[in-house]
N, C-alpha and C positions, 0 to 999 in steps of 0.2 A: 126860817125857812127863808131864803134871800129870794126880797121881787125888784131889787132897785141897787145899782152901782153907779156912782157918779167915781170919775177918775180923772178930774178936770187939774194937768200940772203939762205945761211947758216942759217939765225937768226929769219927768219920768218915762218912758219909751214901755211898752210893752215887749216882755217879754215871753220865748215861747212858752215857759212856763206859767207864766201869770194868765196866757192865754187860755191852756189849757184847763187852769183851777174857772176862771171867768165862764168856759164854755162849760164846766162840769154840774154848773147851777142851774138845774133843770126848769125850777119854777123862775126863775128871772125873768120880770119884761118890760123892767127899762136900764138900758145900761148907752150912761152918760161916759161916752171918750174927747172933749169936746177937748181938745186942745193939746193934747197923745199923740205926738209927732210916730206915724206909722205909715210905709211907705205901700202899701198894700193890702187887700182885703185879707184878711182869715179865716181860710176856707173852716175852719172850726166853728165862728160864729154859727155856720148852720144846725148845731146840735143845739142852738136854743129852740126850741119849737115854742114857746110863750112866748119870748118876745116881743113888744108889741112898739116900744119906742125908743126908736135908736140913733143918737146925738154922735154928728164924725165932723161937727162942724171944726173948723180953722187942724183938723191932723193932717194936712198936706194932700189929700187925696184927691182935691175935685181937679189941682196941679197932671193927676196923672189918669184921667179919665174924663171922655165925656161925661157933661156933669149924666144925662140918661145913659149913656152904658155902663156907670155906677149907679142908677138907679134901677138897674136891671139887675145888673148882679143882685145888688142887694135883696131885692126882691125875688130871684129865686133862691137864695139862698134861705130866705127869711121871710114865707108865703105872707104868714102872717102880721107880720111888722105895719103896720097902720101909721105911723109918722115916720118918713125918715129926712132927718135934719141935716145936709150937707151942707 
């Protein structure tokens, strides 16, 4: 059972395939995507019903959305997520 993924890299981008694989892990509680470059929040993150800790620091998302709007979008996708690092 996988409950944590730490994917910290500036060299490895998320692909549609890797996002689908990650979002298929129904027991995932922690997802660290620090330094992974992407430009929008994958809607598939909404499939992670048990996610409580999400780290999106240094991903570039902060430049694309106002901070609070980004947080609201994530909370709408992941209502159980108690810690969101941006």
